[in-house]
C-alpha positions as CSV (number, residue, x, y, z in Angstrom):
1,M,25.2,-46.0,-117.5
2,S,22.4,-45.1,-119.9
3,V,24.0,-43.1,-122.7
4,P,20.6,-42.2,-124.3
5,H,19.3,-40.8,-121.0
6,A,22.5,-39.0,-120.3
7,L,22.2,-37.3,-123.7
8,L,18.6,-36.4,-123.0
9,A,19.7,-34.8,-119.7
10,L,22.3,-32.7,-121.5
11,L,19.8,-31.7,-124.1
12,S,17.3,-30.7,-121.4
13,E,19.6,-27.6,-120.9
14,G,19.1,-26.5,-124.5
15,P,20.0,-27.5,-128.1
16,K,23.5,-28.8,-128.7
17,Y,25.7,-30.3,-131.4
18,G,26.9,-33.9,-131.2
19,L,30.5,-33.1,-130.5
20,R,29.5,-30.8,-127.7
21,L,27.3,-33.5,-126.2
22,Q,30.3,-35.9,-126.3
23,N,32.5,-33.3,-124.5
24,E,29.9,-32.5,-121.9
25,F,29.1,-36.1,-121.2
26,E,32.8,-36.8,-120.5
27,A,33.2,-33.7,-118.4
28,R,30.1,-34.4,-116.4
29,T,31.0,-38.0,-115.7
30,G,34.4,-37.0,-114.2
31,E,36.1,-38.1,-117.5
32,V,36.0,-41.7,-116.4
33,W,33.5,-42.8,-119.1
34,P,34.9,-42.0,-122.5
35,L,32.3,-41.8,-125.1
36,N,33.0,-42.3,-128.8
37,V,31.6,-39.5,-131.0
38,G,30.2,-42.2,-133.4
39,Q,28.2,-43.6,-130.4
40,V,26.8,-40.2,-129.7
41,Y,25.5,-39.8,-133.3
42,T,24.2,-43.3,-133.5
43,T,22.4,-42.8,-130.2
44,L,21.0,-39.4,-131.3
45,Q,19.7,-41.1,-134.5
46,R,17.8,-43.6,-132.4
47,L,16.5,-40.9,-130.1
48,E,15.3,-39.0,-133.1
49,R,13.7,-42.1,-134.6
50,D,11.9,-42.6,-131.3
51,G,10.6,-39.0,-131.2
52,L,12.7,-38.1,-128.1
53,V,14.9,-35.5,-129.8
54,E,14.6,-33.5,-133.0
55,T,17.1,-31.6,-135.1
56,D,17.2,-28.3,-136.9
57,D,15.4,-28.3,-140.2
58,G,17.4,-28.9,-143.3
59,E,19.7,-31.4,-144.8
60,R,22.9,-30.5,-143.0
61,E,25.5,-33.1,-142.4
62,R,25.1,-34.7,-139.0
63,S,28.1,-32.9,-137.4
64,R,26.3,-29.5,-138.1
65,K,22.9,-30.5,-136.8
66,R,21.8,-29.2,-133.5
67,F,19.7,-31.6,-131.4
68,R,17.0,-30.6,-128.9
69,I,14.9,-32.7,-126.6
70,T,11.2,-33.1,-127.4
71,A,8.3,-33.1,-124.8
72,A,8.3,-36.9,-125.1
73,G,12.0,-36.9,-124.5
74,A,11.6,-34.8,-121.4
75,R,8.9,-37.2,-120.1
76,E,11.2,-40.2,-120.8
77,L,14.1,-38.5,-118.9
78,A,11.9,-37.6,-115.9
79,G,10.7,-41.2,-115.8
80,W,14.2,-42.7,-116.0
81,L,15.6,-40.4,-113.3
82,R,12.8,-41.5,-110.9
83,T,13.0,-45.2,-111.7
84,P,15.4,-47.3,-109.5
85,P,17.8,-49.4,-111.5
86,D,17.2,-53.1,-111.9
87,L,18.9,-55.2,-109.3
88,V,20.9,-57.7,-111.3
89,P,22.5,-60.8,-110.0
90,P,26.1,-60.3,-108.8
91,P,28.6,-60.3,-111.5
92,R,31.2,-63.0,-111.7
93,D,33.7,-61.4,-109.4
94,E,37.2,-62.6,-110.1
95,L,38.3,-62.0,-106.5
96,V,35.4,-64.1,-105.1
97,I,36.2,-66.9,-107.6
98,K,39.9,-66.8,-106.6
99,V,39.0,-67.2,-102.9
100,L,36.6,-70.0,-103.6
101,V,39.1,-71.8,-105.8
102,A,42.0,-71.2,-103.2
103,L,39.7,-72.8,-100.6
104,Q,40.0,-76.1,-102.5
105,V,43.7,-76.0,-103.4
106,P,45.6,-78.1,-100.9
107,G,48.4,-76.3,-99.1
108,T,47.2,-72.8,-100.0
109,D,47.7,-70.1,-97.4
110,L,44.2,-68.5,-97.5
111,H,45.3,-65.8,-95.0
112,E,48.1,-64.8,-97.3
113,I,45.9,-64.7,-100.4
114,L,43.3,-62.5,-98.6
115,Q,46.0,-60.2,-97.3
116,V,47.6,-59.7,-100.7
117,H,44.3,-58.6,-102.1
118,R,43.4,-56.5,-99.1
119,R,46.7,-54.6,-99.4
120,H,46.1,-54.0,-103.1
121,M,42.6,-52.7,-102.5
122,I,43.9,-50.3,-99.8
123,E,46.7,-49.1,-102.1
124,V,44.1,-48.4,-104.8
125,M,41.9,-46.6,-102.3
126,Q,44.9,-44.4,-101.3
127,R,45.5,-43.5,-105.0
128,Y,41.8,-42.5,-105.4
129,T,42.0,-40.5,-102.2
130,Q,45.0,-38.6,-103.7
131,V,43.0,-38.0,-106.9
132,K,40.2,-36.6,-104.8
133,A,42.5,-34.4,-102.8
134,A,44.1,-33.0,-105.9
135,A,40.8,-32.2,-107.7
136,G,39.4,-28.8,-107.5
137,E,36.5,-28.1,-105.2
138,E,34.4,-27.2,-108.2
139,D,34.9,-30.6,-109.8
140,V,31.8,-32.2,-108.2
141,A,31.5,-34.9,-110.9
142,L,35.0,-36.2,-110.3
143,A,34.4,-36.1,-106.5
144,L,31.2,-38.1,-106.9
145,V,32.9,-40.7,-109.2
146,V,35.8,-41.1,-106.8
147,D,33.5,-41.4,-103.8
148,A,31.6,-44.2,-105.5
149,E,34.8,-46.0,-106.3
150,L,36.1,-45.5,-102.7
151,F,32.8,-46.9,-101.3
152,R,33.0,-49.9,-103.7
153,L,36.6,-50.6,-102.7
154,E,35.8,-50.3,-99.1
155,A,33.0,-52.9,-99.5
156,I,35.6,-55.3,-101.1
157,V,37.9,-54.8,-98.1
158,R,35.1,-55.4,-95.7
159,W,34.2,-58.6,-97.6
160,L,37.8,-59.7,-97.4
161,D,37.8,-59.1,-93.7
162,A,34.6,-61.0,-93.2
163,A,35.9,-63.9,-95.5
164,E,39.0,-64.1,-93.3
165,V,36.9,-64.4,-90.1
166,R,34.7,-67.1,-91.7
167,L,37.6,-69.0,-93.2
168,K,39.4,-69.2,-89.8
169,Q,36.5,-71.4,-88.7
170,V,37.0,-73.9,-91.6
171,P,39.7,-76.6,-91.2
172,P,42.4,-76.3,-93.9
173,V,42.3,-78.7,-96.8
174,A,45.0,-81.3,-96.3
175,P,47.5,-81.8,-99.1
176,V,46.7,-84.7,-101.3
177,A,49.6,-87.1,-101.9
178,A,50.3,-87.5,-105.6
179,V,49.5,-91.0,-106.8
180,A,51.9,-92.2,-109.3
181,A,49.5,-94.1,-111.6
182,P,51.1,-95.9,-114.4
183,L,50.4,-94.4,-117.7
184,E,48.4,-96.4,-120.2
185,P,50.5,-97.4,-123.2
186,T,49.6,-95.6,-126.3
187,H,49.0,-97.4,-129.6
188,P,50.4,-96.1,-132.8
189,M,47.9,-94.4,-135.0
190,E,47.7,-95.2,-138.6
191,V,46.9,-92.4,-140.9
192,S,45.6,-93.3,-144.3
193,Q,46.1,-91.0,-147.1
């Protein structure tokens, strides 16, 4: 989420105070991305420094300044809205790592591991579905956030299903017998003072 660009978008509607920007940001993002008011003012200072926003004239304290978007800010916002986000390498997904590690642990029931995680994802999807059903029809921001999360969770469930099919084709790792190797004797350490 680009906070600077989100603030520019809010300012494109007209001049606003920092606290109002914080409140509108949270409301428009379905209240799932809390934004610290200090971050709002720090970001506004950078936007002002870069000529993308301006404030009312005068030496008012920052909480009393109204900010407005400049022509350069409007161009920056329009460019950002039309630019596809960078495709980044996949994050280190803990679930994928767990499955890869479990694949190497002798005696691990991979089917059971996958099913535990699949059940959990479906339970979370059901909770999001309930949130969506309880939301008002006019709460479009919340509905969009919930839809995005539901699609993300559905993709995880689909990956778990595909992983299970693929792993059924792999022979299980045989348990390794523990070798009782004799421990090396330790030698006393002398500590000089």
